[in-house]
N, C-alpha and C positions, 0 to 999 in steps of 0.2 A: 391496837385491838388487844384486849385482855381476854384470855381463855379461862373459864371456870369449869372444872371437872364436875360431873354429876355422879350419882350412884351407879349409872351405867356408863362404862368407860367410853363407848363410841358416841354418846350423846353429849354435846358440849354447849355451854352458855357462852356467848361472845358479848363482851361489853366494849363498845367503840370508845375511842378517845374523843371527847367532845370539847370544842373550843367555842367559848361564848362570852358575851358581855350583855349590857343592857339592850343592845340592838337585836339579839337573837343568838343563834349558834350555828356551827358547822361541824359535821362529822362525816367520816368516810364509813359507809356501811358495808362495802364489799370491795375486795381487791383480789383478783383471780390468783396471782402468783403467791400472795401471802396465804390465802385460804388453802391452796394446794399443798403448800409447804407445812403449814401448822395444824390444819384441821383434817382435810380429806382431799385426796387427789381425784377430784371429780370435775365434770363440766356441767354447767347449767344450760338448759335449753328453753325454759319457759318461766315467765314471771306471772304471778297472779295477784289479784287485789280483791278482797271482799269486805263488805260492810255488814255488820250484824247488830241487832238491838240487844239490850240487856236480857239475860236469861236464856239466850239461844245457845245450844250446844251443837257443835258440828263435829261429827266423828263417832267413832274412831275409824278412820279410813286407811286403806292400803291397796296397792295393786299387785296381784300375784305375778302377772306378766307386765313387763315394762315398769318394774318397781321404781318408786321415786324417792330419792333423797330430797329433803326440804330444808332450806334455810329460811326460818320464819321470824317475822318481827311485827310489832304493832306500831302504827303511825298515828293513831288516834284512839284514846281510851285505854282499856285494860282487859286482858284475857288470862285465864288459867289454861296453860298449854300442856298437853300430855302426849308422851311417846311411850308405846308399849312394844317390847321386843318380841317379834313374831318369828325369830330365827331359831328353829328347833335345835341347831347345833351350837347355839350360843350359851355360855355359862349364865347369862342373865335372861334366858328365855322365859317369857311370862312375867317379867318384872316391868315396872313402869317408872317414869320420872315425870313429875309435875312442876311447872315453873310459872310464876306470875310474870307476864310480859306486858309492858306498858309503853305508851309514848313518853312517859316521864322517865322510866329507868333506861329506855333505849336499848335494852338487851335483845339479843337474837338467840334463837335456839337452832342448833344443827341436829336434825333428825335424819339419820342415814336410811338408805333403802333397807327394807326388811323390818321396818317398824310400822305399827298402826299409829295414826296421829289424829288428834282432835283438840278442840278448845271450847271453853265455856266463857261467855262474855259477862264480866263482873261489873263493868261501868255502864252508864246509860246507853252507850253504843260503842262500837270499836271498829276500826279499820285495820285489816290484817293483810300483810303483804308477804309473799314468799316466792322464793326461787326454787325450781324443780330440776332434778337431774334427768328426768325423762318426761315425755309428753303425757298429758292426761289421756287415759284410755278407759272410758266408762265400762266397756265390756269386760274388763279385767279387775274392776274395783270391787272390793269387799268391805263390809261394815262389821266391825266388832262391837258387841253390845257394851255401851258406855257404862252401864250399871252392873256388869257381871260381878257376882259375889266372889268368885275365885280371884279375880284381879283386885277387888276391894280398893278401887281408886277413890281417894278422898277429895271429890270435887267440892269446891266452895259454893254449893247451891244456896241461893238466898233463902233464908228461913221462911217457911210457910209456902214455898213455891215448888214447882216442878220445872225442869228445863223444857224449853220449846225445841222440839225435834222434827226433822223431816221424816217422811214416811220411811225412807231408806234406813235412817238411823233408828227408828222405832223397831225395825225388823232386823237389827244387827244380831249376829249370832253370838252365843256365849263363847268364851275362850276355848272351852273343851271341845266345841264343835266347829270352831273356826279353822279355815285353811291356814297353813303355815308355810314358811320358807324352810328350805333344807338347813 
């Protein structure tokens, strides 16, 4: 596994070693001892898998209690994945990182607890798989406004379209009003 640093030191891009030939490929996508030694000393308790159509934007989500670190990857299609630092004591508080993740590039993104997370589907559809360091707790979930002008995230929205959002994401709070971590 190769680690690529991002503009936010705690957020990492992981590129697995892929072994393949005309028959297909093999890659190791996660190894607990390696991850703890090289990325973050965390344990994962839940795996999730979602499928979304082109133009859907999910996020930006985070949980104030039971915060989740997430190791995310795309197994079909492509998404633009975003992590926003919500840790008030962090030198990168309010900054964001965006990365194209695809089944083709096989990259993963490590998003630590304390970050809002979301993605926008750029392909016809995408299947998104992620490991979480804590359990989903909807009563503690918050939604940060994806289009907040203070954050100025440069989403690759298809020309002439608007993203498809859930009601929860339409009602996301601007960064200035959003709950934060210490």
